[in-house]
N, C-alpha and C positions, 0 to 999 in steps of 0.2 A: 163646553165650547166645541163648535163644529171643527173637525179636523180635515184640512185639505189634503188630498192624496199626495204622496211623495212625488209621483210623476208630474202632477200639475205644478208643484213647487219648483220643479226644474225647468219648466217652460219659460222662455224669455217673455218679457213684457212687450206690449205693442209699442214699437219705436216711435210712431207719430205721437201717441199719447204721452210718452216719456218726454219727448222734445218740447211739446207744447206746455208741459208743466213748468219748464224753465221760465216761461214768460207769463204765467198765470198771475193776474193782478197787476201787471206792469203797465205803466203809462209811457208812451213813447213821444219824444218831442216832435214838433211839426217839421223841423229841419232834418230829422232822421226818423221817419216813420218805419214801422215794421215792414220788412219785405219777406213774404212767405213763399219760400221755395221748397217747402216740406212735403206737401201732398199734391198728387197729380190729379187736379180737379180742373175741368174746363172753366174759365172765368166767364164765359158767355152763358146766357140762359137758354132753355129749350126754345125751339122755333116758335114764333108767334102763333102760327096756325095750330101747332100742337098744344100750346097753352090754352088757346080758345076752345079746342076740342075737349080738353080735360075739364075745363070749367063746366061744360054742359054734361059731361059724364057723371059728375057727382050727384046729379039730380035723378039719375036712373037707379032704382032700387036694386036691380040685379048686379050692379057693379060692387055692391057691398057684400055679395055672397061668395061662397066657395066656387072654384072651378074644379075640373078634374085635376088630379095630382100633377100630371105632366103639363097642364095648361090647356087652354081652349084650342080645339083643332084648327079653327080659323086663324088664330094667332100663330100657331106653329107652322101653318102653311105659308103665311106671309114671311116668316123668318126663313123658311126653306127657299122661298123665291128670292129673298135678299141675297142668300148665299149663291144661288144659281147665277145671279148677275155679276158676281165678283170672283168666283172660283171656277176652276175647270172641273165641272161636276158639282153636285150639291147633295146634302142630306135631304131626306123626306121628312114630313111631319112626324112620322113614327120614330125617327132617329133623334128627336128633340125632347128634352125635359127642361122646361123653364124653371129657373132657380132664383134664389135670393142673392143676386150678384154672382160674379165668377167665383168668389170665395166659397160659397156654398156648393157650387158645381164641383169645385176641387174636392171638398169633403165627400160628396157623393162618389166621385171617381175613386178616391183612395179607399173608402169603405167597401167599394165593390171589388177591388183587385188585391187588397193587402190586409193582413191581420197584424196584431201586435207581435213583434219579433221579426217580421219581414223587413226587407230593405227596398228603398226607392232611390234611384239615382237622381240627383238634383244638380243641374248645371249651375255653377256659381261664377260671378255673384248672382245670388238667387233672390227672387221676390220673397220678402221676409215672412209673409203669411204662410207660405208653403212649408218651410221647416217647422214653424210654430204648430201648424195643424198635424204634421207627422209626429212631432214630439208628443203632442197631446194624445194621439192615438197609440203611442208606443211603437210606431213604425220608425225604423232607423233611416234618417236621411244620409245617403252616401254622396258627399260633395265631390264633383269632378270639375276642375277649373276649365273655363272657356279658353280658347286659343288666344294668342297675343292680341288679335284684332277683334276679339269678342265673339268669334264663331264657335261652333261646337267641335270639340276634339273627339271625333267619332272613335278613333282607335282607343283612346283613354277610356271612353264610356264603355266600350265593349270589354276592355280588360277588367273593369270593375263589376261586371255582371257575375253573380254567383247563383247558387241554387236557391238563395233566399230573395233574389231580386224579383220584383213584381212589376216595376214600371220605370220608365225614363221620363223625367219632367223637365220641360224646357219652356221658357217664355219668349215669344217673338211677336212683335218687337220687344226687346228685352226691357224689363223693369228690374234693375235700375239703369242699364247702360244705354238703352235706346237702340242697340244693335239689332238689325233685322237679318234673320237667317234667310239665305237664298232657297229657292225651290230645290236646288240640287242638294244642299245641306240637309234639308228636311227629308228628302227622299232617302239619303244615306241613314239618317236616324231611324226612319221607318223600316228600312231593310234590316238594320241592326236589331230592332225590337222584334220584327217578324222572325228572324233567324232564331232568336232565343225564346220565342213564344211568350213575350211580355208586352205590356202596353206602352205605346208612345203617347204621352199626355202633353198636348200643346196648349198652353194658355195663350190665346191670341186676343187678349183684352183690347189691344190697340190696333187691331187689324184694319180699322177704317182710316188709320193715319200712316199707312205705308208710303214710302217715297213714290213719287209719280211714275218713276221708271221701274219700280219693283213689281214683278209678277208674284201673285200668291202661289202657294204650293199646289200640287196636283193630286193630293191624296184622295180627295173626294171623287176623283174620276176612276179610281180603282173599284172594280166590282165587289171586292171583298174587303174594302177599307175598314169596315167595322170589326174585323177580326183582331186587329192590333192597334187601332188608332182611336183616341178619345180627344175631342176638341172642347175647350172651355171658352165661353164668350161673355162679353159684357157690353150690352147696349147702353149701359149707363154712361160710358165715355162717348160712344158713338152719337147719341142723341142728347147729351148733356142732362142725363137723368140719374146722376150718381146716387141721390137720396132715394130714388125709387127702387133701387136694388134690382136691376134688370139684367140678370145673367141667364146663361143656358149651358146645360150639359148636352153635348152632341156625341152620340156613340151608336154602335150597332143596336138593332131592335131588341135582341135578346138581353143585352146589357141594360137598356132603358127599362125593360120590364122588371128586372131585378132592382133597378134604382128606385122604382116607385115604392118598394117596401120601406126604404130609408126615407124617401121624400114624405110619405104619409105620416110616419112617426116623428119626423123632424120639424116640418113646416106646413104640411098638407099641400100647399100650392103657393106659387108666386101670387102676390096680391093682384086681384082682378084689374084694378085701375092701372097697375104697371103693365099688365099684359095688353090692355087696350092702347096704352101709350106706345109700346113697342110695335104693335101691329100698324098703328097710324104712321109711325116713323118709317117703318119698312115700306109702306105703300107710297109715301109722299115726300120723303126727305132726301132722296139721293143727291140732288143738286146742292141742298143745304149742307149735307155731310161733306161733299167734295169741296165746297167753298171753305168750310172751317178747317178741313185737313190742309188745304193750301195755305191758309192763314197760319196754322201751326208750323208748317214747314218754313214759312217766312220768319216767324219768331225764332225758330231754331237756328236759321242761318244768321240772323242778326246777332243773336246771343253768342254763337260760336265765334263770329268774327270779332266782336267786342272783347270776348274773354281771352282770345288768343293774343290780342294786341295789348292788353292791360298789364302794367308792371306790378303784379301782385305775388308772383312766385308759385301760383297754382298751375297745374298742368291739365289740360283737357285731354282725357284719354279715349273717350268714346262718347257718342251722342246720337240722338234720333228721337222721333215721335215727341214725347213730353219731357225727355230726360237728357241730362249731361252727367257724366261720370268723371270726376276730377280727382287728381292726386294732390294732396296737400304737401307743403314743403318742410315739415318738421318730423323727422324720423323718430325723435324722442317722445312724440305725443301720439296717442291713439286717436282714432276718428271721433270718438265721443268727446274727447277733450277739445278737439278743434271745432267741432260743431257747436259746442257750448260757448267757446270763445266768440264765434261768429254771432251767436244769439245775443250774448251779453254785451259785447263791445261794438259790434257792427249792426245790431238789430236785424239780423238776417237769419231766417230759419232754414235749415236743410237737414238731411238725414245722414248719420254716420255710416261709413261703409261697413263697419262691423255688424250692422243690422242685417246685412245681406249675405252672411255666411262667414266662416272662419277665414282668417288671413287677409281681411280687407281693411286693416287698421290705418292704411295710408290713404284711404279714399273717402269721398263724400258723394252723395247723390243730390243733384239739383233738379227740381221739377219746375219748368217755366210755363206751365199752363196758366198760372195766375198772372203772368207778366205780359203786358202789352209792349209792343216794340218801343214806344216812347219812354217806357219805364226801365228799360234794360240798361242803358248807360249808368244810371244811378245805382242800380242793383249790382252791376259788375264792380263799380268803385268800392263797394263795401268790403270786397275781399282784400283790399289793400289797407284796411283800417284796423286790422287786428294785430296784436302783439302778445305772444305767449308770456313775455316777461312781465306784462301788466295783467295777466289773467288771475 
């Protein structure tokens, strides 16, 4: 029998897969259908023009072929131009390696800067894939709690830096809380990383969904930004292409050259049709992206207002972009138990807080990308339907 390595046996299971197993094979009644607040997926399809473009692409033989490891230059140039329209300063095509989603970009970043036995500081609550990847690689995640309002505790992060620390990892807008770090907070994080000559790794998967009054950070305007800054991107959320796995690693050119060694042996290149979709989106969909970002903000506001007024005992602690981070009312139960009660008694799926790092047993993550405004009152009512005594 094949023996799985002890390290892999210690890595946690994918939480979304675990939660969805609870309802496998279940049939839900018409009066209480399943409400899925488990995964952050846009419920709207790609733009009609993009879908029409992709239909024509599949007839072109070259679209079925390899591209350069880092992606087609014309695509990376379009991505760089997209950043130039949104950030103060921008990467060039040479700073970009297109990846299989932001998750693969994270793997590239970690393999570049850390080895087994090294440490990486991870702000918690943390996006669950990041600690899973670090555990798989034998890199120690050092969890540092966010501030009470979900910001970065810069002093605590600096105190946790040791001779083995290789990077600081932060997600903004946060997955799971939705909290957006200000440009000033990100500048402080960058200065901390630069002072200690380590990498600041920002996962900005949801950067197209910033609040309308929130300015992006200014790191790309620094002439030497590539010395200590790595950016992770996901156009899957931006252009509703999650199944296309449209990510990017953005870093200094020297780091990108080294990343291609890993890229070639891991995936070779991002699929050509995905690259074409990203380039078309960057060229044509600014207004479409802005419209959907506004719609998501409206959903967020509707959900938060409804949730705050409902008599269910849950507390809304933080929210933004696709997410709400809530505290459940039962100190004797952990978050896995409460999430399962919601699934089985209220037919509502969400993720337990414990999936996002240690010490999160009183919290749940709700993702409302799947919920239109008219569906939210019924979804919020579900939180008043569960009873631990009947679990």
